[in-house]
C-alpha positions as CSV (number, residue, x, y, z in Angstrom):
1,M,267.9,46.6,146.5
2,V,270.8,46.5,144.0
3,E,268.8,47.7,141.1
4,V,265.4,48.1,139.6
5,Y,263.8,47.1,136.1
6,A,260.5,48.5,135.1
7,T,258.4,49.0,132.0
8,A,257.6,52.7,130.8
9,E,254.0,52.1,131.8
10,A,255.1,50.8,135.3
11,M,257.2,53.7,135.9
12,Q,254.5,56.1,135.4
13,R,252.2,53.9,137.6
14,H,254.8,53.7,140.4
15,I,256.3,57.0,140.4
16,D,256.8,57.1,144.2
17,L,258.6,53.8,144.0
18,M,260.9,55.2,141.3
19,D,261.5,58.4,143.2
20,A,262.4,56.2,146.2
21,A,264.9,54.1,144.3
22,H,266.4,57.3,142.7
23,T,266.8,58.9,146.2
24,A,268.5,55.7,147.6
25,G,270.9,55.8,144.7
26,V,269.4,52.5,143.3
27,P,269.9,52.3,139.5
28,T,266.6,51.9,137.6
29,H,266.4,50.6,134.1
30,R,263.5,51.0,131.6
31,V,262.8,47.7,129.7
32,S,260.3,46.6,127.1
33,L,257.3,44.3,127.8
34,D,259.2,41.4,126.1
35,V,262.3,41.9,128.1
36,M,260.3,42.1,131.4
37,S,258.6,38.8,130.4
38,E,261.9,37.4,130.1
39,L,263.2,38.6,133.3
40,A,260.1,37.8,135.4
41,Q,259.0,34.3,136.5
42,T,255.3,35.0,136.3
43,I,253.0,34.7,133.3
44,T,251.6,38.2,133.7
45,P,254.3,40.2,135.4
46,Q,253.4,43.6,137.1
47,G,256.1,45.4,135.2
48,V,258.5,46.1,138.0
49,L,261.3,43.8,139.1
50,A,264.0,44.4,141.7
51,V,267.3,42.7,142.2
52,C,268.1,42.2,145.8
53,E,270.9,40.9,147.7
54,F,270.5,37.8,150.0
55,V,269.2,38.6,153.3
56,D,269.6,35.4,155.4
57,V,271.7,35.5,158.6
58,P,273.8,32.9,160.5
59,L,272.0,31.2,163.4
60,E,274.4,32.6,165.8
61,K,273.5,36.2,165.1
62,V,269.9,35.6,166.3
63,T,269.3,36.9,169.7
64,D,266.3,37.6,171.9
65,V,264.1,34.8,170.6
66,R,260.5,35.0,172.0
67,L,258.6,33.6,169.1
68,A,260.4,31.5,166.3
69,V,259.4,29.2,163.4
70,V,261.2,26.2,162.2
71,L,260.3,24.7,158.8
72,S,261.4,21.3,158.4
73,H,261.0,19.4,155.0
74,V,258.5,22.1,153.9
75,R,258.8,21.7,150.0
76,D,256.0,23.9,148.7
77,P,257.3,27.4,148.2
78,G,253.9,29.0,148.3
79,N,253.3,27.4,151.7
80,A,256.7,28.4,152.9
81,G,256.4,32.2,151.9
82,T,252.9,32.2,153.5
83,V,254.1,30.9,156.7
84,L,257.0,33.5,156.5
85,R,254.5,36.4,156.0
86,T,252.3,35.0,158.8
87,A,255.3,34.7,161.1
88,D,256.2,38.4,160.4
89,A,252.6,39.5,161.0
90,A,252.4,37.5,164.3
91,G,255.7,39.2,165.6
92,A,257.9,36.3,165.2
93,D,261.7,36.9,165.8
94,V,263.1,34.4,163.4
95,V,262.1,31.9,160.7
96,I,264.6,29.0,160.2
97,F,264.6,27.0,156.9
98,T,266.2,23.7,157.8
99,D,268.6,22.1,155.3
100,A,265.7,20.0,153.8
101,S,263.3,22.7,153.1
102,V,262.7,24.8,150.2
103,D,265.0,27.8,149.3
104,P,263.3,30.9,150.8
105,Y,264.7,32.7,147.6
106,N,262.5,30.6,145.4
107,G,260.6,33.1,143.3
108,K,257.3,31.7,144.4
109,C,258.3,31.8,147.9
110,V,259.5,35.4,147.7
111,R,256.3,36.5,146.3
112,A,254.1,34.6,148.7
113,S,256.2,36.3,151.5
114,A,254.8,39.7,150.2
115,G,257.9,41.4,151.5
116,S,258.2,39.7,154.9
117,L,261.4,38.0,153.7
118,F,262.9,41.4,154.2
119,H,261.3,42.2,157.6
120,L,262.7,39.5,160.0
121,P,265.8,37.4,160.5
122,V,265.7,34.3,158.2
123,V,268.2,31.4,158.7
124,V,268.9,29.0,156.0
125,G,270.4,25.5,155.8
126,V,270.5,24.5,159.5
127,P,269.7,20.9,160.3
128,V,266.5,20.6,162.3
129,A,268.2,19.1,165.4
130,G,270.5,22.1,165.5
131,A,267.6,24.5,165.1
132,I,265.8,22.9,168.1
133,D,268.9,22.8,170.1
134,F,269.5,26.5,169.5
135,L,265.9,27.2,170.6
136,N,266.3,25.2,173.7
137,Q,269.6,27.0,174.5
138,A,267.7,30.1,174.1
139,G,265.4,29.3,176.9
140,A,262.4,28.6,174.4
141,K,259.9,25.7,174.7
142,V,259.7,23.9,171.3
143,W,256.5,22.4,170.1
144,A,256.0,20.3,167.1
145,A,252.8,21.1,165.2
146,D,251.3,17.7,164.3
147,G,247.7,16.9,163.3
148,G,248.0,13.6,165.4
149,G,249.5,15.3,168.3
150,D,248.6,14.2,171.9
151,K,248.4,17.7,173.2
152,D,245.5,20.1,172.1
153,L,246.8,23.7,171.2
154,H,244.0,25.2,173.3
155,Q,245.0,23.2,176.3
156,V,248.6,23.9,175.9
157,A,247.6,27.6,176.0
158,D,245.5,27.3,179.0
159,D,248.3,25.6,180.8
160,G,250.5,28.5,180.3
161,D,252.9,26.7,178.1
162,L,252.9,29.5,175.4
163,D,253.4,32.3,177.8
164,G,257.2,32.5,177.6
165,P,259.6,32.1,174.6
166,V,258.2,29.5,172.2
167,G,259.5,27.8,169.1
168,W,257.1,26.0,166.5
169,V,258.4,23.3,164.3
170,F,256.3,22.7,161.0
171,G,256.8,19.8,158.9
172,N,256.1,18.4,155.5
173,E,252.7,19.1,153.9
174,A,252.0,15.6,153.1
175,W,253.6,13.6,155.9
176,G,254.2,16.1,158.8
177,L,257.0,15.5,161.1
178,P,259.2,12.3,161.6
179,E,258.9,10.8,165.0
180,E,262.7,11.4,165.7
181,T,262.1,15.1,165.2
182,V,259.0,15.3,167.5
183,R,261.1,13.4,170.2
184,L,263.5,16.5,170.3
185,T,260.7,18.8,171.1
186,D,258.6,19.4,174.2
187,G,255.7,17.6,172.5
188,A,253.4,17.3,169.5
189,V,250.4,19.7,169.4
190,S,247.4,19.5,167.2
191,V,245.0,22.3,166.2
192,P,241.5,21.0,167.2
193,I,239.1,20.5,164.2
194,Y,235.4,20.9,165.2
195,G,233.9,20.4,161.8
196,G,234.2,17.5,159.1
197,A,237.6,18.8,157.6
198,E,240.3,16.0,157.5
199,S,243.0,18.4,158.2
200,L,244.3,22.0,157.7
201,N,246.7,23.3,155.3
202,L,250.2,23.8,156.5
203,A,250.1,27.7,156.3
204,T,246.5,27.8,157.9
205,A,247.7,25.6,160.8
206,A,250.8,27.7,161.3
207,A,248.7,30.8,161.4
208,V,246.6,29.4,164.2
209,C,249.4,28.3,166.2
210,L,251.5,31.5,165.8
211,Y,248.6,33.9,166.7
212,T,247.5,31.7,169.6
213,T,251.0,32.0,171.0
214,A,251.3,35.8,170.2
215,R,248.0,36.2,172.0
216,Q,249.1,34.4,175.2
217,Q,252.6,36.1,175.2
218,R,251.0,39.4,175.1
219,R,248.6,38.5,177.9
220,S,251.4,37.3,180.1
């Protein structure tokens, strides 16, 4: 953190946070409700706002990849932030935002990540082909998550194809991944749907894929 802004009421409510900032030498500033409303991007701000440095890393700095996420043409910041949070919870080693995806520093994406933006390496602005090639060079199998995929997630897991290093590529919320991207991967994998739902939300499908992979890796 570079500095913290907070209302008087929020400073009292979050004394531990203010003490931690003071101990770390982070400047804190008391502001009015009107100023906080101007600074924050939400309709009802919580009264505390932190200014932080960008935390993304170059792709070549990423090492020891066992579980990776690639977001390609993902435009919804809420979905992107939720996938980032889920990847963190599932133990992913990196999340790659390709050059055609939303900015991970979008305010809604940052909030949806619930702090996970600061927990694991995030790479920004890499072409999807470059991201997939990097994961291949790292020895990972790379799967394209696709509702129309010819491989079933459970079958891929049962076949042992999620036991080693794995990268998942998730595409646009509306139209998924283009065929030319899928061809760069080891195959298109779908999450089975047993009920009447037409499809799964991107973040939900990502959660299923990532946790299935994490479970298999911890079993192997």
